[in-house]
C-alpha positions in Angstrom: -29.6 117.8 133.2 -27.9 117.5 129.9 -24.4 118.8 129.3 -25.4 121.4 126.7 -27.9 122.9 129.2 -25.2 123.2 131.8 -23.0 124.9 129.3 -25.8 127.4 128.5 -26.3 128.2 132.2 -22.6 128.7 132.6 -22.4 131.0 129.6 -25.4 132.9 130.9 -23.9 133.4 134.3 -20.6 134.5 132.8 -22.4 137.0 130.6 -24.3 138.3 133.7 -21.0 138.7 135.6 -19.4 140.6 132.7 -22.4 142.9 132.4 -22.3 143.6 136.2 -18.5 144.3 136.1 -19.0 146.6 133.0 -21.7 148.6 134.9 -19.5 148.8 138.0 -16.5 150.0 135.9 -18.7 152.6 134.2 -19.8 153.9 137.6 -16.2 153.9 139.1 -14.8 155.6 136.0 -16.8 158.8 136.9 -14.7 159.1 140.1 -11.4 159.5 138.2 -9.9 161.8 135.6 -11.2 161.1 132.0 -9.9 158.2 130.0 -10.8 155.4 127.6 -13.7 153.2 128.7 -12.5 150.1 130.5 -13.8 146.7 129.6 -14.4 143.8 132.0 -11.3 141.8 132.9 -8.9 143.6 130.5 -9.7 147.2 131.4 -8.0 149.5 128.8 -5.2 147.1 127.9 -6.6 146.8 124.4 -5.8 150.5 124.0 -2.2 149.8 125.0 -1.7 146.7 122.8 -1.9 144.7 126.0 0.8 145.9 128.4 2.8 147.9 125.8 3.0 151.0 127.9 5.3 153.4 126.1 5.8 157.2 126.0 4.2 157.3 122.5 1.1 155.2 123.4 0.5 157.4 126.5 1.0 160.6 124.6 -1.5 159.5 121.9 -4.1 158.9 124.6 -3.3 162.3 126.1 -4.3 164.0 122.9 -7.8 162.6 123.4 -8.2 162.8 127.1 -5.9 165.6 128.4 -2.5 165.4 130.1 -3.9 163.9 133.3 -6.0 160.9 132.4 -6.9 157.4 133.7 -6.3 154.0 132.1 -7.4 150.7 133.7 -5.1 147.7 134.2 -7.9 145.2 134.5 -10.1 146.6 137.3 -7.3 148.8 138.7 -7.3 152.5 137.7 -4.0 154.2 137.1 -3.7 158.0 136.6 -1.2 159.0 133.9 0.7 162.3 134.1 1.8 163.2 130.6 4.0 166.2 129.7 6.1 168.3 131.9 3.4 170.5 133.4 1.2 167.5 134.3 4.2 165.6 135.9 5.2 168.7 137.8 1.6 169.4 139.1 1.1 165.8 140.0 4.3 165.2 141.9 4.9 168.6 143.5 1.5 170.3 144.3 1.2 168.2 147.4 4.4 166.1 147.3 3.8 164.4 150.6 0.4 163.1 149.5 1.9 161.2 146.5 5.1 159.9 148.1 3.9 156.3 148.5 4.8 153.3 146.4 2.3 150.7 145.4 3.5 147.3 146.5 2.7 145.4 143.3 3.2 141.6 143.5 6.7 141.6 141.8 7.8 144.6 143.9 6.8 142.5 147.0 8.7 139.5 145.7 11.7 141.6 145.0 11.8 143.8 148.1 8.9 142.9 150.5 8.5 146.6 151.4 12.0 146.9 152.6 14.8 149.3 151.6 14.6 152.5 149.6 13.4 152.0 146.1 10.3 149.8 146.4 9.2 150.5 150.0 6.4 152.7 151.2 5.1 154.3 154.4 7.2 154.6 157.5 9.7 152.0 156.2 10.6 154.2 153.3 10.7 157.4 155.4 13.2 155.9 157.9 15.4 154.2 155.3 15.6 157.3 153.0 16.3 159.7 155.9 19.1 157.5 157.2 20.5 156.9 153.8 20.6 160.6 152.9 22.4 161.5 156.1 24.8 158.6 155.8 25.7 159.3 152.1 26.4 162.9 152.9 28.6 161.9 155.9 30.5 159.6 153.5 31.3 162.3 151.1 28.3 162.8 148.8 28.7 166.3 147.4 32.2 166.6 149.0 35.7 166.7 147.5 36.6 163.3 149.0 34.0 161.4 146.9 34.8 163.6 143.9 38.4 162.4 144.2 37.2 158.8 144.2 35.3 159.5 140.9 38.3 161.2 139.4 40.4 158.1 140.2 37.9 155.9 138.6 37.9 158.2 135.5 41.6 157.8 135.3 41.4 154.0 135.4 38.6 154.1 132.8 40.8 156.1 130.4 43.5 153.5 130.9 41.1 150.6 130.1 40.2 152.4 126.8 43.8 153.2 126.1 44.7 149.5 126.3 42.3 148.7 123.5 44.9 150.5 121.2 42.2 151.8 119.0 40.7 148.4 118.2 36.9 147.8 118.1 35.3 147.4 121.5 31.9 147.5 123.1 32.2 150.1 125.9 29.4 148.8 128.1 31.4 146.6 130.6 34.2 149.2 131.1 31.7 151.9 131.8 29.7 149.7 134.1 32.8 148.8 136.0 33.8 152.4 136.5 30.4 153.6 137.6 29.8 150.6 139.9 33.1 150.9 141.7 32.2 154.4 142.9 29.1 153.1 144.7 31.0 150.0 145.8 33.6 152.2 147.5 30.8 154.1 149.3 28.7 151.0 150.3 31.3 148.2 150.7 34.4 150.3 151.4 36.4 148.8 148.5 36.4 148.6 144.7 36.6 145.6 142.3 39.2 144.7 139.8 38.4 144.1 136.1 39.3 140.4 136.6 37.1 139.8 139.6 34.8 136.9 138.7 32.3 137.7 141.4 31.9 141.2 140.2 31.2 140.0 136.6 28.5 137.7 138.1 27.0 140.6 140.1 26.7 142.7 136.9 25.1 139.9 135.0 22.6 139.4 137.9 21.7 143.1 137.8 21.2 143.0 134.1 18.8 140.0 134.5 16.7 142.0 137.0 16.5 145.1 134.9 15.7 143.2 131.8 12.7 141.5 133.5 11.6 144.7 135.1 10.7 146.3 131.7 9.3 143.1 130.1 5.9 141.8 129.2 6.5 139.0 131.8 6.8 141.6 134.6 3.4 143.0 133.8 1.8 139.6 133.5 3.3 138.6 136.9 1.6 141.6 138.5 -1.8 140.7 137.0 -1.6 136.9 137.6 1.0 136.4 140.5 -0.9 133.4 141.9 -0.3 131.6 138.6 3.0 132.9 137.3 5.0 132.4 140.6 4.3 128.6 140.3 5.5 128.1 136.7 8.9 128.4 135.0 9.8 131.6 133.3 12.0 134.7 133.2 10.7 135.8 136.6 12.5 132.9 138.1 15.8 134.0 136.7 15.2 137.6 137.9 14.4 136.5 141.4 17.3 134.1 141.4 19.6 136.9 140.4 18.1 139.0 143.2 19.0 136.2 145.7 22.5 136.0 144.3 23.1 139.8 144.9 21.6 139.6 148.4 23.8 136.6 149.2 26.9 138.6 148.2 25.7 141.6 150.3 25.2 139.3 153.4 28.8 138.1 153.0 30.0 141.7 152.9 28.0 142.5 156.1 29.5 139.4 157.8 33.0 140.6 157.0 32.3 144.0 158.4 30.7 142.6 161.5 33.6 140.2 162.1 36.0 143.1 161.7 34.2 145.0 164.5 32.0 148.1 164.3 34.1 151.3 164.1 33.6 154.5 166.1 34.1 156.4 162.8 32.3 154.4 160.1 34.0 154.6 156.7 31.3 153.0 154.5 27.5 152.5 154.4 27.6 149.0 155.9 29.5 150.1 159.0 27.2 153.1 159.4 24.1 150.9 159.2 25.6 148.4 161.7 26.1 151.3 164.1 22.5 152.5 163.6 21.2 149.0 164.3 23.2 149.0 167.6 21.8 152.4 168.6 18.2 151.5 168.0 18.1 147.8 169.0 16.3 148.5 172.3 13.4 150.4 170.7 10.0 148.6 170.8 9.8 148.3 167.0 13.3 149.2 165.6 13.2 150.6 162.1 16.7 149.5 161.3 17.5 145.8 160.9 19.5 143.5 158.7 16.7 142.9 156.2 16.3 146.6 155.6 20.1 147.1 155.5 20.4 144.3 152.8 17.6 145.9 150.7 19.0 149.4 151.0 22.4 148.2 149.8 20.8 146.2 147.0 18.9 149.4 145.9 22.0 151.6 146.1 24.1 149.1 144.2 21.5 148.5 141.6 20.5 152.1 141.1 24.0 153.4 141.4 25.3 151.3 138.6 22.7 150.7 135.9 21.4 154.2 135.2 24.7 156.1 134.9 26.5 153.4 132.9 23.6 153.1 130.4 23.6 156.9 130.0 27.3 156.9 129.3 26.8 154.2 126.7 24.3 156.4 124.9 26.8 159.3 125.2 29.5 157.5 123.3 27.1 156.3 120.7 25.8 159.8 120.1 29.4 161.1 119.8 30.1 158.7 116.9 26.8 159.6 115.3 27.4 163.4 115.7 31.2 163.8 115.1 30.7 167.6 114.8 29.5 167.8 118.4 32.3 165.5 119.5 34.8 167.8 117.9 33.3 170.9 119.5 33.5 169.3 122.9 37.1 168.4 122.4 37.9 172.0 121.2 36.4 173.4 124.3 38.2 171.0 126.6 41.6 171.7 124.8 41.1 175.4 125.4 40.4 175.1 129.1 42.4 172.1 130.4 46.1 171.6 129.8 47.2 168.5 127.7 47.7 165.5 129.9 45.9 167.0 132.9 42.8 165.1 134.1 39.6 167.0 134.1 38.2 167.7 137.6 34.9 168.7 139.1 35.9 172.4 139.3 36.5 172.5 135.6 32.8 172.0 134.9 31.9 175.7 135.3 34.5 176.5 132.5 33.1 173.8 130.1 29.5 174.9 129.4 29.2 173.2 126.1 30.6 169.9 127.4 28.2 170.2 130.4 25.3 170.9 127.9 26.1 167.8 125.9 26.1 165.6 129.0 22.6 167.0 129.9 21.3 166.6 126.4 22.5 162.9 126.4 20.3 162.5 129.6 17.4 164.2 128.0 17.5 162.6 124.6 18.2 159.0 125.8 15.5 159.3 128.5 16.5 155.9 129.9 13.7 155.8 132.4 10.8 156.5 130.0 8.0 155.8 132.5 8.8 156.6 136.1 8.2 154.2 138.9 4.6 154.4 140.0 3.5 156.5 143.0 0.8 155.8 145.5 -1.6 158.5 146.8 -1.3 158.0 150.6 -4.2 160.3 151.4 -7.0 162.1 149.6 -5.5 165.0 147.6 -6.3 167.4 144.8 -4.3 167.7 141.5 -5.6 170.6 139.5 -9.4 170.2 139.5 -9.2 166.4 140.2 -9.9 164.8 143.6 -7.5 161.9 143.8 -8.5 159.3 146.4 -6.1 157.6 148.8 -4.8 154.3 147.4 -4.8 155.6 143.8 -1.8 154.8 141.7 -0.1 157.6 139.6 2.2 156.9 136.7 4.5 159.8 135.7 5.7 159.7 132.1 9.1 161.2 132.6 10.0 160.9 128.9 7.0 163.0 127.9 8.5 165.8 130.0 11.9 165.4 128.4 10.4 165.4 125.0 7.6 168.0 125.6 7.4 170.3 122.6 6.1 173.0 124.8 9.4 173.0 126.8 12.1 172.1 124.1 12.7 173.8 120.8 13.7 170.6 119.0 12.5 167.8 121.3 13.0 165.0 118.7 16.6 166.1 117.8 19.9 165.7 119.7 20.6 169.4 120.4 23.0 170.6 123.1 21.7 174.1 122.5 18.7 173.2 124.7 21.1 173.9 127.7 22.8 177.0 126.4 21.7 180.6 126.4 22.4 183.0 123.5 25.9 183.7 124.9 26.9 180.1 125.2 26.5 179.9 129.0 25.1 176.7 130.5 21.4 176.8 131.7 19.5 174.0 133.2 15.9 173.9 132.0 13.1 173.4 134.5 11.7 170.5 132.4 15.0 168.6 132.8 13.8 166.0 135.3 15.6 162.7 134.6 15.8 162.2 138.4 12.1 162.6 138.9 10.4 165.2 141.2 8.9 165.5 144.6 9.7 163.6 147.7 10.9 160.5 145.9 13.4 162.3 143.7 16.5 160.2 143.1 18.7 160.3 146.2 21.9 159.9 144.2 21.3 162.6 141.6 24.4 164.7 142.6 26.6 161.6 142.5 25.2 160.7 139.0 25.7 164.2 137.6 29.3 164.2 138.8 30.1 160.7 137.4 28.5 161.5 134.0 30.5 164.7 133.6 33.9 163.4 134.8 33.8 160.1 132.9 32.5 161.7 129.7 34.8 164.7 129.7 37.9 162.7 130.4 37.2 160.1 127.7 36.5 162.9 125.1 39.8 164.6 126.2 41.8 161.5 125.7 40.2 159.9 122.6 38.3 160.5 119.4 35.6 157.9 119.0 34.3 156.5 115.7 32.3 153.4 114.7 34.2 150.2 114.1 35.2 149.6 110.5 32.5 147.9 108.5 29.7 149.1 110.7 26.9 150.4 108.4 23.6 150.9 110.1 23.4 151.8 113.8 20.1 151.0 115.5 19.3 153.9 117.7 16.0 152.5 118.9 16.3 151.5 122.6 16.2 147.9 123.9 13.2 147.8 126.2 13.9 146.9 129.9 14.1 148.5 133.3 16.2 151.1 131.5 16.2 151.9 127.8 19.6 150.6 126.6 21.2 151.0 123.2 21.6 147.9 121.0 25.0 146.3 121.0 27.6 148.4 119.1 31.3 148.6 118.7 33.5 151.7 118.6 37.1 152.5 118.3 38.8 154.8 120.9 41.6 156.5 119.0 44.1 158.3 121.2 44.3 162.0 120.5 
């Protein structure tokens, strides 16, 4: 048979396969909420400019298909929840039904269904329950941990004071302060600003977060069998993960060598005690691999999100000096000069508290929430959602929902104040997600953000470095939406 004839047969077979898949997709599409028609192989990726899943692209589709709709990543359907009401209905109507996490290829490579953030099923339930109980016993929500945060705030003010008003990028100082809080809880100690290992840990975390929000991450999930065998940024991210886990293992060894305490003073000691208690069970839920991943998740989540939010907070203060001045005026009226701001001052600083909340809303650093997995058949509004279906909540669409916020596209602390100037927290304020997988460190993050921000504004007036003309307020895409590099001056008041 001639080569051209073979080529024609191949093309005919390929065409037949594409037609069959197209018909199958059309039939499957009827079983899900409405959405754009998927094409063979690529699904609806052409609608999203091939993997460019953003709040704006999803909101545009919602205008055509409703606030609960389906897009297809190849042959995989994903249900999108767009806008506050859709996110709320999707995650809280039957919260236990949508508490799973799809174990995508990169999630598997990163965590292998261990730990807190990327695990699912009984593993997640055991690790979350233990971690919640342990963090509370170690001071979460208590004055002991609040004191630790206040101490880090004091050190942070000193770091800024040492710049003597010269231009600086605040990112590392903020990351150091935030991370040292979770380090004290997890490892039982803090790091100094000169610690080389700590610098390497922060760089490793940055590599992981950068890859998590990149095009490469999405391609890895579609073509893992190919991508894992070739060079690329995924190799750097997984190498960074190995470095962090290696450090955690060394910390665990130090704790184990020191001997398990009757009264554990940090997360590692507490987990070692739990392993000892459950070691004789047929299938113990607590082991070293889960402990390492839980610590990895706490360290990663307890550092990146709050430090990024604080970076946005200082950037907004230099862009809106009138708001900065109003915060300082309120602080000066409530807190005596030279006295550190403490947690109990928050109730007397409603405007400052409102500004902190508006920073979280407006920066929306987690634009698209981590995907959820439907663990059993459930109903969301009029839609039957089958077990195994993936849901993607657009958190930013809730934080920018015009039905919930008077000026969603503007930085406006008034969103969190009533007509008398009292602080109010809106129902649509959901930066920590909703349902059974709500962020387990939300109270810690709220306390950190308020104390670090308020103490810095009490001590300094911030302005852009001399010569800075245009500030790019568009976020840098990644696992979190970070501001572009900028320099500011912290002028002592």
